[in-house]
C-alpha positions as CSV (number, residue, x, y, z in Angstrom):
1,M,38.8,94.9,146.3
2,I,40.3,92.9,143.5
3,E,43.9,91.7,143.8
4,M,46.3,90.0,141.4
5,L,49.2,87.8,142.2
6,V,51.9,88.5,139.6
7,G,55.3,87.0,138.7
8,L,57.8,88.8,136.6
9,N,61.2,88.0,135.0
10,I,63.0,91.3,135.5
11,T,66.1,91.7,133.4
12,N,66.9,95.3,134.1
13,E,66.4,96.3,137.8
14,E,66.9,100.1,137.2
15,G,64.4,100.2,134.3
16,Y,61.9,98.3,136.4
17,A,62.5,100.7,139.4
18,N,61.8,103.6,137.0
19,Y,58.6,102.0,135.9
20,R,57.4,101.5,139.5
21,A,58.3,105.1,140.3
22,G,56.3,106.4,137.4
23,M,53.3,104.2,137.7
24,T,52.8,104.1,141.5
25,P,51.3,107.6,141.8
26,L,48.8,106.7,139.1
27,L,48.0,103.4,140.9
28,E,47.5,105.2,144.2
29,A,45.3,107.9,142.6
30,A,43.1,105.1,141.3
31,G,42.7,103.7,144.8
32,G,45.1,100.8,144.2
33,G,48.4,99.7,145.6
34,F,50.9,96.9,146.2
35,G,50.3,94.5,149.1
36,Y,53.3,92.3,149.0
37,D,56.5,92.4,147.0
38,F,59.3,89.7,146.9
39,R,62.5,89.1,145.0
40,V,62.6,85.4,144.3
41,A,65.9,83.4,144.4
42,E,64.6,80.0,143.6
43,T,61.4,78.6,142.0
44,L,60.6,75.1,143.2
45,K,57.4,74.5,141.2
46,S,55.8,76.5,138.4
47,E,53.0,76.2,135.9
48,T,54.9,78.2,133.3
49,D,58.2,77.8,131.5
50,E,58.8,81.5,132.0
51,K,61.5,82.4,134.7
52,I,60.1,84.3,137.7
53,N,62.4,86.4,139.9
54,R,59.9,88.9,141.3
55,V,56.4,88.2,142.9
56,F,54.0,90.8,144.1
57,T,50.3,91.5,144.7
58,I,48.6,94.5,143.2
59,Y,45.1,95.6,144.2
60,F,42.3,97.9,143.0
61,P,38.9,98.9,144.4
62,D,37.1,96.8,141.7
63,S,37.6,95.2,138.3
64,E,36.4,98.2,136.4
65,T,39.0,100.5,138.0
66,M,41.7,97.8,137.3
67,N,40.8,97.6,133.6
68,K,40.7,101.4,133.3
69,F,44.1,101.7,135.0
70,F,45.8,99.2,132.7
71,S,44.3,100.9,129.6
72,N,45.0,104.5,130.7
73,S,47.2,106.3,128.1
74,E,49.5,107.8,130.7
75,Y,50.1,104.4,132.3
76,L,50.7,102.8,128.8
77,D,53.3,105.5,128.0
78,I,55.2,104.7,131.3
79,K,54.9,101.0,130.6
80,K,56.3,101.4,127.1
81,E,59.2,103.7,128.2
82,H,60.3,101.6,131.3
83,F,58.6,98.2,131.6
84,E,59.0,96.8,128.2
85,G,62.8,96.9,128.2
86,A,63.1,95.8,131.8
87,V,60.8,92.8,132.0
88,A,61.2,89.7,129.9
89,S,57.9,88.0,130.9
90,T,54.9,88.5,133.1
91,T,52.9,85.7,134.7
92,I,49.5,86.5,136.2
93,M,49.2,83.7,138.7
94,Q,45.8,84.6,140.1
95,T,43.2,87.3,140.2
96,Y,40.8,87.2,143.2
97,K,38.6,89.2,145.5
98,R,40.8,90.5,148.3
99,K,39.6,90.0,151.8
100,E,39.1,93.2,153.7
101,S,41.1,93.4,156.9
């Protein structure tokens, strides 16, 4: 498995919830999912100037599946409709091989 640790600056909670509702079935159909998901109240240290108020992990079976997912036209339509107006910035903090449990 490959997993990413992602930070977002969400500016429209409803729009972001619509994005998640639309993209999650596609993610799960690709064998992926979310591992952890947090709303962040305070950032003590950061390597970016971008604000981060949401942190989560997202995983896929492998890198190829991840790349296909993020370039899928259905996903891109959902992203354009809901994500782009709801999220001010995205910070990919880390991409790594996920330990199997």
